N, C-alpha and C positions, 0 to 999 in steps of 0.2 A: 295231607297230614298238617296238621297245626304245630306250630313251635311251642313245646312244653318242656318242663323240667325234664321229664320222662324221656323225651325224646332228645335231651341234651346227653341225660345218661349214656344211652343208646350209642348216641353217635360218637362220642367221647371215648367209650368203652370199646367200640369195633374199630377205631383208628387207633388205639392204644394196641390191640390185638395183632392188627395189620405190621404196624411198625415193629413190634416185638419178632412177629414170625420172621420179617424181613432180616432183621439183624442176625438172624440164627442160620441165613442160606449165605453161602460163600459167595463175596461180591464178583468172582470170573463166573458164576454161574446165574447171577444177576445179570451181568453184563450181557449174557446170550439173549435175553428178551427186551432189555432195553440198553441200548449202549452207551448210555447218558450216567455215568456215576453220581451225577448232581441228582438227577431223577430219584434214586435209591436212598442219597443220604438226606435228602430233604423229606421224604417219608421217615426215615427214622429221626431225623431232628424233630418232627413234628409230635412224633411218639416222646420223646424224650422232654420236649416242652410240657406237654399234657401232664405227664406223671410227676413233674418236678415243680412247674408253674400252675397247677391247678387253679389256683384263686384268680380270679380275675380274666379269666379266658371269656373271649366274645366268641358266644355260643351262636350267634346267628353267622358269623364269618365261618366257624367251623362247619356249621349244617351246609354253608354255601360250598365249601372245600370239598365235602363228602358226598355231596348230590352232583358234583361236577364232573362229568364222562370221565375225563382224562385229568384226574384230582392229584395226581404228583406234581404234572405240569403248572397246575394251579398253587401248588405248594411253594415254587419257588419264589413267587412276588408276595404270597400273602404270610406266611408264617411268624414273622416278627410282629405285624399287626394284632395278632390273635390275643397280646396283650400289650396294650398302647404304651403301657410305661417300661416293658421290658426288651431291648433289642439283642439277638443273639446269634450266634453265627453255627 
């Protein structure tokens, strides 16, 4: 698949949906599937970043995150660079 603006929107939207869904699930339940709280917080943080800082997102990096098998592990080191001028926690 080639990197297009349509693909940007698809990847962006799906990561936002996953992050929103995770935010509706109790942390105790999530920790039964992955006992690392940071794992879940990184996914939610990425969703929040995409919602609130949508302009200037590095879509090639976002695509790389989305296509990485264990994408939440990848989030922990790559969320901040999605927009090179913004660092958030």
